[in-house]
BADREN-920849 format. One record per residue (C-alpha): residue number from 1; residue in three letters; z, x, y. Coordinates in steps of 0.1 Angstrom, whole numbers, plus 5000, padded with zeros to 4 digits. Example, Ala and Ser with C-alpha at 12.3 -4.5 7.8 and 13.67 -1.06 7.14 Angstrom:
<pts>
PT_1_ALA_5078_5123_4955 $
PT_2_SER_5071_5137_4989 $
</pts>
This chain:
<pts>
PT_1_MET_9109_1497_9122 $
PT_2_LEU_9073_1506_9125 $
PT_3_ILE_9062_1506_9158 $
PT_4_VAL_9019_1510_9161 $
PT_5_SER_9010_1532_9190 $
PT_6_LYS_8973_1535_9199 $
PT_7_ALA_8979_1561_9228 $
PT_8_VAL_8975_1592_9219 $
PT_9_VAL_8975_1626_9239 $
PT_10_ARG_8946_1649_9235 $
PT_11_ILE_8956_1686_9240 $
PT_12_GLU_8930_1709_9255 $
PT_13_PRO_8937_1745_9260 $
PT_14_THR_8922_1745_9295 $
PT_15_GLY_8947_1716_9308 $
PT_16_VAL_8919_1695_9318 $
PT_17_VAL_8927_1659_9315 $
PT_18_ARG_8901_1632_9311 $
PT_19_ARG_8897_1598_9296 $
PT_20_ALA_8878_1591_9268 $
PT_21_HIS_8877_1557_9241 $
PT_22_HIS_8915_1549_9235 $
PT_23_SER_8925_1587_9238 $
PT_24_TYR_8942_1607_9268 $
PT_25_MET_8930_1641_9270 $
PT_26_GLY_8955_1666_9284 $
PT_27_PRO_8993_1673_9276 $
PT_28_ASP_9009_1645_9293 $
PT_29_PRO_9026_1622_9265 $
PT_30_SER_9031_1594_9290 $
PT_31_GLY_8998_1581_9282 $
PT_32_ALA_8992_1581_9322 $
PT_33_SER_8957_1596_9331 $
PT_34_LEU_8970_1626_9355 $
PT_35_ARG_8955_1628_9390 $
PT_36_LYS_8947_1660_9407 $
PT_37_ALA_8971_1652_9429 $
PT_38_ASP_8998_1660_9402 $
PT_39_PHE_8988_1695_9400 $
PT_40_ALA_8991_1700_9439 $
PT_41_MET_9008_1732_9450 $
PT_42_SER_9040_1723_9470 $
PT_43_SER_9046_1746_9501 $
PT_44_MET_9085_1737_9500 $
PT_45_PRO_9110_1753_9478 $
PT_46_LEU_9132_1735_9456 $
PT_47_ALA_9161_1719_9471 $
PT_48_ASN_9193_1732_9464 $
PT_49_GLU_9181_1745_9433 $
PT_50_HIS_9203_1778_9428 $
PT_51_GLU_9238_1758_9439 $
PT_52_THR_9227_1734_9412 $
PT_53_GLU_9224_1762_9383 $
PT_54_GLY_9255_1780_9397 $
PT_55_GLN_9277_1746_9399 $
PT_56_ALA_9267_1741_9363 $
PT_57_ALA_9274_1778_9352 $
PT_58_GLU_9310_1770_9367 $
PT_59_THR_9317_1740_9344 $
PT_60_GLY_9309_1762_9312 $
PT_61_SER_9280_1747_9292 $
PT_62_PRO_9258_1729_9317 $
PT_63_THR_9245_1708_9287 $
PT_64_SER_9282_1695_9284 $
PT_65_ALA_9270_1655_9286 $
PT_66_GLN_9262_1635_9255 $
PT_67_PRO_9227_1636_9240 $
PT_68_HIS_9204_1610_9261 $
PT_69_TYR_9185_1602_9227 $
PT_70_ASN_9205_1568_9221 $
PT_71_GLU_9203_1561_9257 $
PT_72_PRO_9176_1535_9274 $
PT_73_MET_9141_1556_9271 $
PT_74_PRO_9123_1568_9304 $
PT_75_GLU_9097_1542_9314 $
PT_76_ASP_9067_1569_9306 $
PT_77_ALA_9081_1572_9268 $
PT_78_PRO_9052_1567_9243 $
PT_79_GLN_9056_1544_9213 $
PT_80_VAL_9066_1559_9181 $
PT_81_TYR_9057_1558_9145 $
PT_82_ALA_9082_1558_9118 $
PT_83_HIS_9068_1586_9101 $
PT_84_THR_9040_1606_9088 $
PT_85_GLY_9027_1578_9066 $
PT_86_ALA_9031_1551_9089 $
PT_87_LEU_9008_1574_9114 $
PT_88_ILE_8981_1582_9088 $
PT_89_ALA_8980_1543_9077 $
PT_90_GLY_8974_1534_9116 $
PT_91_GLU_8955_1563_9127 $
PT_92_ALA_8939_1585_9102 $
PT_93_PRO_8935_1612_9123 $
PT_94_ASP_8904_1633_9122 $
PT_95_PHE_8916_1659_9144 $
PT_96_PRO_8946_1685_9144 $
PT_97_THR_8977_1666_9150 $
PT_98_PHE_9010_1673_9164 $
PT_99_LEU_9037_1649_9155 $
PT_100_PHE_9071_1650_9176 $
PT_101_SER_9102_1636_9173 $
PT_102_GLN_9127_1631_9202 $
PT_103_LYS_9155_1627_9182 $
PT_104_GLU_9153_1659_9162 $
PT_105_LEU_9152_1677_9194 $
PT_106_SER_9180_1658_9205 $
PT_107_ARG_9197_1671_9173 $
PT_108_SER_9186_1706_9178 $
PT_109_VAL_9199_1709_9213 $
PT_110_GLY_9233_1699_9201 $
PT_111_VAL_9236_1724_9178 $
PT_112_PHE_9235_1749_9211 $
PT_113_LYS_9257_1727_9232 $
PT_114_GLU_9283_1730_9203 $
PT_115_GLY_9281_1766_9194 $
PT_116_PHE_9274_1780_9230 $
PT_117_GLY_9297_1778_9261 $
PT_118_GLY_9277_1793_9285 $
PT_119_LEU_9246_1782_9304 $
PT_120_LEU_9216_1769_9284 $
PT_121_THR_9181_1777_9292 $
PT_122_TYR_9149_1774_9277 $
PT_123_ALA_9119_1799_9271 $
PT_124_VAL_9090_1777_9283 $
PT_125_LYS_9067_1801_9268 $
PT_126_CYS_9077_1791_9230 $
PT_127_ASN_9062_1754_9239 $
PT_128_PRO_9051_1744_9272 $
PT_129_SER_9046_1706_9266 $
PT_130_PRO_9054_1682_9291 $
PT_131_HIS_9074_1659_9267 $
PT_132_ILE_9095_1691_9254 $
PT_133_ILE_9104_1697_9290 $
PT_134_LYS_9113_1665_9301 $
PT_135_GLN_9132_1658_9273 $
PT_136_LEU_9153_1690_9279 $
PT_137_GLN_9166_1681_9311 $
PT_138_ARG_9173_1648_9300 $
PT_139_GLU_9197_1665_9276 $
PT_140_GLY_9212_1682_9303 $
PT_141_LEU_9191_1714_9303 $
PT_142_LYS_9198_1727_9345 $
PT_143_ALA_9176_1759_9338 $
PT_144_PHE_9146_1774_9326 $
PT_145_ASP_9134_1807_9314 $
PT_146_VAL_9098_1812_9332 $
PT_147_ALA_9074_1837_9329 $
PT_148_SER_9046_1828_9353 $
PT_149_ASN_9039_1810_9386 $
PT_150_THR_9022_1783_9363 $
PT_151_GLU_9051_1776_9342 $
PT_152_MET_9070_1775_9379 $
PT_153_GLU_9045_1747_9384 $
PT_154_LEU_9051_1729_9348 $
PT_155_ILE_9091_1727_9357 $
PT_156_ARG_9086_1718_9395 $
PT_157_ASP_9063_1689_9381 $
PT_158_HIS_9083_1678_9348 $
PT_159_ALA_9121_1690_9353 $
PT_160_PRO_9120_1689_9389 $
PT_161_GLY_9153_1703_9407 $
PT_162_ALA_9158_1727_9377 $
PT_163_ALA_9165_1762_9385 $
PT_164_MET_9140_1791_9371 $
PT_165_HIS_9148_1823_9362 $
PT_166_TYR_9118_1846_9363 $
PT_167_ASN_9128_1869_9335 $
PT_168_ASN_9092_1883_9333 $
PT_169_PRO_9097_1920_9343 $
PT_170_ILE_9059_1918_9350 $
PT_171_LYS_9047_1906_9382 $
PT_172_ASN_9030_1915_9411 $
PT_173_LYS_9041_1908_9446 $
PT_174_ARG_9016_1881_9452 $
PT_175_GLU_9035_1861_9422 $
PT_176_ILE_9067_1873_9435 $
PT_177_GLN_9061_1855_9470 $
PT_178_ARG_9048_1825_9454 $
PT_179_ALA_9081_1824_9431 $
PT_180_TYR_9105_1826_9459 $
PT_181_ASP_9088_1807_9484 $
PT_182_GLU_9071_1780_9471 $
PT_183_PHE_9095_1772_9440 $
PT_184_GLY_9129_1784_9450 $
PT_185_VAL_9134_1810_9425 $
PT_186_ARG_9164_1832_9429 $
PT_187_SER_9164_1851_9398 $
PT_188_PHE_9143_1878_9393 $
PT_189_THR_9143_1905_9358 $
PT_190_ILE_9131_1941_9362 $
PT_191_ASP_9133_1969_9335 $
PT_192_HIS_9117_1998_9359 $
PT_193_ILE_9130_2011_9390 $
PT_194_GLN_9097_2010_9410 $
PT_195_GLN_9099_1971_9403 $
PT_196_LEU_9128_1973_9424 $
PT_197_ASP_9109_1986_9451 $
PT_198_GLN_9083_1958_9446 $
PT_199_LEU_9107_1930_9449 $
PT_200_ALA_9124_1945_9479 $
PT_201_ALA_9093_1947_9495 $
PT_202_VAL_9086_1910_9493 $
PT_203_VAL_9124_1893_9489 $
PT_204_SER_9148_1908_9511 $
PT_205_PRO_9182_1918_9499 $
PT_206_SER_9208_1893_9496 $
PT_207_LYS_9235_1883_9477 $
PT_208_ASP_9220_1846_9470 $
PT_209_VAL_9191_1867_9454 $
PT_210_GLU_9199_1878_9416 $
PT_211_VAL_9180_1908_9401 $
PT_212_THR_9189_1912_9364 $
PT_213_VAL_9182_1944_9346 $
PT_214_ARG_9168_1940_9310 $
PT_215_PHE_9177_1968_9288 $
PT_216_LYS_9175_1980_9251 $
PT_217_ALA_9198_1991_9226 $
PT_218_GLY_9180_1995_9193 $
PT_219_LYS_9157_1977_9173 $
PT_220_ALA_9169_1951_9153 $
PT_221_ALA_9163_1954_9117 $
PT_222_LYS_9146_1919_9109 $
PT_223_SER_9126_1907_9138 $
PT_224_TYR_9093_1902_9157 $
PT_225_ASP_9103_1937_9177 $
PT_226_PHE_9099_1934_9221 $
PT_227_GLY_9111_1970_9226 $
PT_228_THR_9081_1987_9224 $
PT_229_LYS_9070_1965_9256 $
PT_230_PHE_9102_1956_9276 $
PT_231_GLY_9136_1973_9284 $
PT_232_VAL_9148_2002_9297 $
PT_233_LEU_9173_2025_9278 $
PT_234_GLU_9208_2026_9287 $
PT_235_SER_9210_2056_9309 $
PT_236_GLY_9182_2038_9329 $
PT_237_ALA_9195_2007_9330 $
PT_238_VAL_9231_2025_9346 $
PT_239_GLU_9206_2039_9375 $
PT_240_ILE_9189_2008_9383 $
PT_241_ALA_9218_1982_9383 $
PT_242_THR_9236_2008_9404 $
PT_243_MET_9207_2006_9431 $
PT_244_VAL_9204_1966_9431 $
PT_245_GLN_9241_1964_9441 $
PT_246_ASP_9238_1991_9466 $
PT_247_MET_9207_1976_9480 $
PT_248_GLY_9226_1942_9482 $
PT_249_TYR_9211_1921_9454 $
PT_250_THR_9236_1906_9427 $
PT_251_PRO_9234_1925_9399 $
PT_252_SER_9228_1910_9362 $
PT_253_LEU_9221_1921_9326 $
PT_254_CYS_9198_1913_9300 $
PT_255_PHE_9184_1920_9268 $
PT_256_HIS_9160_1903_9237 $
PT_257_VAL_9165_1916_9206 $
PT_258_GLY_9132_1903_9195 $
PT_259_SER_9118_1870_9180 $
PT_260_GLN_9129_1853_9150 $
PT_261_CYS_9157_1876_9144 $
PT_262_GLU_9178_1878_9113 $
PT_263_ASP_9200_1906_9122 $
PT_264_VAL_9229_1889_9139 $
PT_265_TYR_9245_1923_9143 $
PT_266_ALA_9216_1934_9168 $
PT_267_TYR_9233_1910_9195 $
PT_268_GLU_9268_1924_9190 $
PT_269_ARG_9251_1960_9197 $
PT_270_HIS_9233_1947_9227 $
PT_271_ILE_9267_1932_9241 $
PT_272_ALA_9282_1963_9239 $
PT_273_ALA_9257_1984_9255 $
PT_274_ALA_9258_1957_9283 $
PT_275_ALA_9297_1965_9286 $
PT_276_ARG_9289_2003_9288 $
PT_277_ILE_9261_1999_9313 $
PT_278_ALA_9286_1976_9338 $
PT_279_THR_9316_2004_9336 $
PT_280_GLU_9293_2032_9339 $
PT_281_SER_9274_2019_9369 $
PT_282_GLY_9305_2006_9385 $
PT_283_ILE_9287_1972_9395 $
PT_284_GLU_9303_1937_9398 $
PT_285_LEU_9285_1922_9371 $
PT_286_LYS_9273_1884_9378 $
PT_287_ARG_9260_1874_9347 $
PT_288_LEU_9248_1885_9310 $
PT_289_ASN_9217_1871_9297 $
PT_290_LEU_9218_1874_9259 $
PT_291_GLY_9183_1863_9258 $
PT_292_GLY_9164_1845_9225 $
PT_293_GLY_9153_1856_9195 $
PT_294_TYR_9175_1833_9176 $
PT_295_PRO_9159_1819_9143 $
PT_296_ALA_9144_1790_9132 $
PT_297_PRO_9153_1778_9099 $
PT_298_TYR_9121_1788_9079 $
PT_299_PRO_9123_1783_9042 $
PT_300_THR_9112_1818_9037 $
PT_301_SER_9136_1833_9063 $
PT_302_GLU_9166_1850_9055 $
PT_303_ALA_9189_1846_9088 $
PT_304_PRO_9225_1835_9083 $
PT_305_PRO_9234_1800_9098 $
PT_306_MET_9236_1794_9138 $
PT_307_ASN_9272_1794_9141 $
PT_308_TYR_9274_1828_9126 $
PT_309_TYR_9252_1840_9157 $
PT_310_PHE_9278_1821_9182 $
PT_311_GLU_9306_1834_9165 $
PT_312_THR_9293_1875_9168 $
PT_313_ILE_9285_1867_9203 $
PT_314_GLU_9319_1850_9211 $
PT_315_SER_9336_1881_9193 $
PT_316_ALA_9314_1906_9209 $
PT_317_VAL_9319_1895_9244 $
PT_318_GLN_9358_1892_9241 $
PT_319_GLU_9358_1928_9222 $
PT_320_ASN_9336_1944_9248 $
PT_321_PHE_9346_1924_9280 $
PT_322_GLY_9382_1914_9275 $
PT_323_GLY_9393_1891_9308 $
PT_324_SER_9365_1905_9330 $
PT_325_LYS_9335_1890_9311 $
PT_326_PRO_9307_1881_9332 $
PT_327_GLU_9290_1844_9332 $
PT_328_LEU_9267_1841_9300 $
PT_329_ILE_9234_1828_9295 $
PT_330_ILE_9211_1819_9265 $
PT_331_GLU_9174_1812_9265 $
PT_332_PRO_9165_1799_9229 $
PT_333_GLY_9126_1790_9223 $
PT_334_ARG_9117_1788_9188 $
PT_335_ALA_9154_1779_9180 $
PT_336_LEU_9153_1748_9199 $
PT_337_VAL_9122_1733_9192 $
PT_338_THR_9105_1744_9161 $
PT_339_SER_9121_1717_9142 $
PT_340_SER_9111_1689_9162 $
PT_341_THR_9074_1689_9151 $
PT_342_SER_9051_1688_9124 $
PT_343_LEU_9015_1698_9118 $
PT_344_LEU_8992_1673_9106 $
PT_345_LEU_8956_1691_9091 $
PT_346_ARG_8927_1678_9074 $
PT_347_VAL_8909_1695_9046 $
PT_348_LYS_8875_1698_9053 $
PT_349_HIS_8863_1714_9021 $
PT_350_GLN_8876_1727_8991 $
PT_351_ARG_8860_1756_8970 $
PT_352_GLY_8865_1765_8936 $
PT_353_GLY_8897_1753_8932 $
PT_354_VAL_8910_1789_8947 $
PT_355_SER_8908_1779_8986 $
PT_356_VAL_8909_1749_9014 $
PT_357_TYR_8889_1747_9052 $
PT_358_LEU_8911_1729_9075 $
PT_359_ASN_8904_1716_9108 $
PT_360_ASP_8923_1743_9128 $
PT_361_GLY_8933_1778_9120 $
PT_362_ALA_8942_1810_9134 $
PT_363_TYR_8923_1804_9165 $
PT_364_GLY_8944_1774_9173 $
PT_365_SER_8977_1760_9159 $
PT_366_LEU_8980_1784_9131 $
PT_367_MET_8977_1814_9149 $
PT_368_GLU_9017_1826_9145 $
PT_369_VAL_9017_1819_9110 $
PT_370_LYS_8984_1844_9109 $
PT_371_PHE_9005_1873_9121 $
PT_372_MET_9041_1865_9118 $
PT_373_HIS_9063_1868_9088 $
PT_374_PHE_9074_1833_9077 $
PT_375_THR_9059_1805_9058 $
PT_376_PRO_9060_1769_9070 $
PT_377_PRO_9066_1743_9043 $
PT_378_VAL_9038_1723_9033 $
PT_379_ARG_9029_1688_9016 $
PT_380_VAL_8996_1672_9011 $
PT_381_PHE_8990_1631_9017 $
PT_382_ARG_8959_1615_9001 $
PT_383_GLY_8958_1585_9023 $
PT_384_ALA_8993_1572_9037 $
PT_385_ARG_9012_1585_9002 $
PT_386_GLU_9026_1618_8997 $
PT_387_HIS_9000_1633_8972 $
PT_388_SER_9026_1649_8948 $
PT_389_GLU_9010_1662_8912 $
PT_390_ASP_9024_1680_8881 $
PT_391_GLN_9002_1708_8889 $
PT_392_PHE_9000_1732_8916 $
PT_393_GLU_8977_1759_8922 $
PT_394_GLY_8976_1787_8946 $
PT_395_PHE_8950_1784_8976 $
PT_396_THR_8942_1804_9004 $
PT_397_ILE_8940_1785_9038 $
PT_398_PHE_8907_1790_9060 $
PT_399_GLY_8904_1775_9094 $
PT_400_PRO_8869_1760_9107 $
PT_401_THR_8858_1788_9127 $
PT_402_CYS_8828_1810_9123 $
PT_403_ASP_8850_1839_9121 $
PT_404_SER_8864_1855_9088 $
PT_405_TYR_8899_1863_9106 $
PT_406_ASP_8903_1827_9106 $
PT_407_VAL_8926_1828_9075 $
PT_408_LEU_8960_1830_9066 $
PT_409_PRO_8973_1856_9046 $
PT_410_GLN_9001_1836_9021 $
PT_411_THR_8989_1820_8991 $
PT_412_PHE_8999_1782_8996 $
PT_413_MET_9006_1765_8966 $
PT_414_LEU_8992_1728_8964 $
PT_415_PRO_8981_1700_8941 $
PT_416_TRP_8952_1711_8921 $
PT_417_ASP_8928_1687_8927 $
PT_418_ILE_8934_1688_8965 $
PT_419_ASP_8900_1678_8984 $
PT_420_GLU_8882_1666_9015 $
PT_421_ASP_8898_1645_9037 $
PT_422_ASP_8935_1649_9022 $
PT_423_TRP_8959_1658_9050 $
PT_424_ILE_8983_1690_9049 $
PT_425_GLU_9010_1685_9071 $
PT_426_PHE_9030_1720_9080 $
PT_427_GLY_9068_1713_9088 $
PT_428_LEU_9085_1734_9116 $
PT_429_MET_9056_1741_9136 $
PT_430_GLY_9073_1734_9174 $
PT_431_ALA_9070_1768_9183 $
PT_432_TYR_9039_1790_9195 $
PT_433_THR_9014_1765_9185 $
PT_434_GLN_9008_1741_9214 $
PT_435_ALA_9013_1772_9236 $
PT_436_SER_8985_1797_9219 $
PT_437_LEU_8955_1772_9212 $
PT_438_THR_8922_1780_9219 $
PT_439_PRO_8887_1763_9221 $
PT_440_PHE_8869_1787_9201 $
PT_441_ASN_8836_1776_9183 $
PT_442_GLY_8840_1742_9201 $
PT_443_PHE_8870_1733_9181 $
PT_444_ASP_8889_1723_9213 $
PT_445_ARG_8905_1690_9207 $
PT_446_ARG_8946_1685_9190 $
PT_447_ASP_8958_1654_9194 $
PT_448_GLN_8999_1641_9199 $
PT_449_TYR_9018_1616_9183 $
PT_450_PHE_9054_1608_9183 $
PT_451_VAL_9078_1599_9154 $
PT_452_GLU_9110_1588_9146 $
PT_453_THR_9112_1611_9116 $
PT_454_VAL_9096_1644_9114 $
PT_455_TYR_9087_1666_9086 $
PT_456_THR_9107_1700_9083 $
PT_457_GLY_9107_1708_9048 $
PT_458_LEU_9143_1715_9046 $
PT_459_ASP_9151_1701_9014 $
PT_460_GLN_9125_1717_8996 $
PT_461_GLN_9128_1754_8979 $
PT_462_PRO_9103_1781_8986 $
PT_463_GLU_9087_1783_8951 $
PT_464_GLU_9077_1748_8955 $
PT_465_TRP_9051_1754_8983 $
PT_466_VAL_9045_1790_8989 $
PT_467_GLN_9037_1814_8962 $
PT_468_SER_9032_1853_8979 $
PT_469_GLU_9021_1869_9009 $
PT_470_ALA_8987_1887_9002 $
PT_471_VAL_8990_1926_9006 $
</pts>
């Protein structure tokens, strides 16, 4: 059933919320005009937040409830288009447009619920859109990985009562104080001994405060590496973890193998290292955070299915910890939300049968496509119908700005006659797209619509839509 919606969310990188014509400018998909008071700073910590998270962890997966997609929609739920063609027929969007499927996000959450038995959290940095946060809480997530006070505000406003893990090791005393006092944060991550002194200067040692030591145990063979910036080596982790316990905090460990990790055994190596650190330090390890890095199913990815990751983790924990295994946490971002959202861009110009210029690019929604080693699936619409030709040619894609940096390295296979006002839809675009928008050159508007069925391109073969990556 097609339900036509005239409510569209305008997403601005500044987070400013205004009303203009029929569009709502801001990140809230409810169609409600947000008041300044909605962003007011609360002076009260979240009530019973740590207790709620602990109770969830004691029962295994905190998301053991059935998905909420088939339950009555919340009052602020937007209207929904059937699919991309219906959206184009109804709106003919002329601005960069994100298409979100609640059903697809629910399916993706279900994969982690079924495969992982510990505490499922979400890395907010991946996509901080309120409609994502709200649904994840409805799906049963009780904790979120936050990196800043601003992300804490987001969780407070859109997932009230959820626990927050302050897993960014880099923070100053003012940010720590605000996290503890205003947002009720009781879980902090560090990866340097000076950060322990920094924390203690603000938050008095207590068993109610978890201090998680982030370590690293070698670079994953296929991932976007974080080890050059974060993580302490094993010997250093032993020293810091020992001090955490001696000072009176509750010690935990965490690692992150790197984004879009296709090396499943990187998790096995890090779990083994965690067991060695716990043994050598003599700590009573509360929890082991297995981090993120779980890959999205881009057609160019060589990652094994997700069940391989879950099975490897379970086996490695059992082998290295035996009957004394700690509580486990997982914090996916990309693998959780990528398939829930597609991106619809319009052709502004076609040049010489070799390049197309779109209404967004590397300074906006295609930023990560520019520098990560993956290629999303694509298809072309002419009007409300998918434009499929027998003849495809290789095209370079440029964004709309005046900067020559605004070009993608891949060569995309598109219909030979693609032209101005056609649309290109990119599938699997829920991660690190809405999180990295800029207003460069005045290209500051991106709209949000909602669809029942979202394009993922997972039924396509890579050669159908991408030729090669430029050297």
